[in-house]
C-alpha positions in Angstrom: 5.5 -2.8 -3.4 3.7 -5.2 -1.2 3.6 -6.5 2.3 2.0 -9.3 4.3 0.9 -8.3 7.8 -1.9 -8.3 10.4 -2.5 -4.6 9.8 -5.4 -4.5 12.2 -3.3 -5.1 15.3 -2.1 -2.1 17.4 1.5 -3.1 16.4 0.9 -4.9 13.1 2.7 -8.3 12.9 4.8 -8.5 9.7 4.5 -11.6 7.6 7.3 -14.2 7.3 10.6 -13.1 5.7 9.7 -15.3 2.7 7.0 -12.9 1.7 9.5 -10.1 1.0 10.2 -11.6 -2.4 7.7 -11.3 -5.3 7.2 -15.1 -5.6 7.0 -15.5 -1.8 4.4 -12.7 -1.6 2.3 -14.1 -4.5 2.4 -17.7 -3.1 1.7 -16.9 0.6 -1.7 -18.2 1.7 -1.4 -18.9 5.4 -4.8 -18.2 7.1 -5.1 -15.1 9.3 -3.2 -12.6 7.2 -3.7 -9.7 4.8 -1.6 -9.1 1.7 -1.5 -5.4 0.6 0.1 -4.1 -2.6 0.5 -0.5 -3.7 1.4 0.7 -7.1 2.1 4.1 -8.7 1.7 4.9 -12.4 3.0 8.1 -13.9 1.7 9.2 -17.3 3.0 12.2 -19.2 0.5 15.0 -19.9 0.6 18.4 -21.5 2.8 20.5 -19.2 3.1 17.8 -16.5 2.0 14.3 -15.6 -0.7 12.3 -14.0 0.2 10.2 -11.0 -2.1 7.4 -10.0 -1.8 5.5 -6.8 -3.6 2.2 -6.3 -3.8 -0.1 -3.2 -5.2 -3.6 -3.3 -5.7 -5.9 -0.3 -6.4 -9.6 -0.2 -7.0 -11.4 3.0 -6.0 -15.1 3.3 -9.3 -16.2 4.9 -12.7 -15.0 6.1 -11.5 -14.5 9.7 -8.7 -12.1 8.5 -11.3 -10.4 6.3 -13.6 -9.8 9.3 -10.7 -8.4 11.4 -9.3 -6.3 8.5 -12.7 -4.7 7.6 -13.0 -2.2 10.5 -9.3 -1.2 10.1 -9.8 -0.5 6.4 -12.9 1.5 7.1 -11.0 3.8 9.4 -8.1 4.1 6.9 -10.5 4.9 4.1 -12.4 7.5 6.1 -9.4 9.5 7.3 -6.0 8.0 6.8 -5.8 6.9 3.2 -6.6 10.3 1.7 -4.1 12.0 4.0 -1.4 9.5 3.3 -1.9 9.8 -0.5 -1.7 13.6 -0.3 1.5 13.4 1.6 2.9 11.0 -0.9 1.9 13.2 -3.8 3.4 16.2 -2.1 6.7 14.3 -1.8 6.6 13.3 -5.5 5.9 16.9 -6.5 8.8 18.2 -4.4 11.2 15.7 -5.9 9.9 16.3 -9.4 10.1 20.1 -9.2 13.6 20.4 -7.5 16.3 21.7 -9.7 18.6 19.2 -11.4 22.1 18.9 -10.0 25.1 19.3 -12.2 
């Protein structure tokens, strides 16, 4: 999944509607924005599975990179780890719940 936004703003501005499609996201290059993509990979392992989450960010110009850097530092220091733990807990709850039917 991916999103174009100005993540560093108190109320992040979302990118144009055209960026909600994969081609639109990939082609978007308007200055002043950041493009963030997150992926999850699940690999079977003995008695369970490994879950890997990856986030990549590309800014569309140097000005956006300068504005994004302090935001990303704050996220990396405190928010990213917490968000990932919450996501992994949700994955575990769903994976471990009994099957219906």
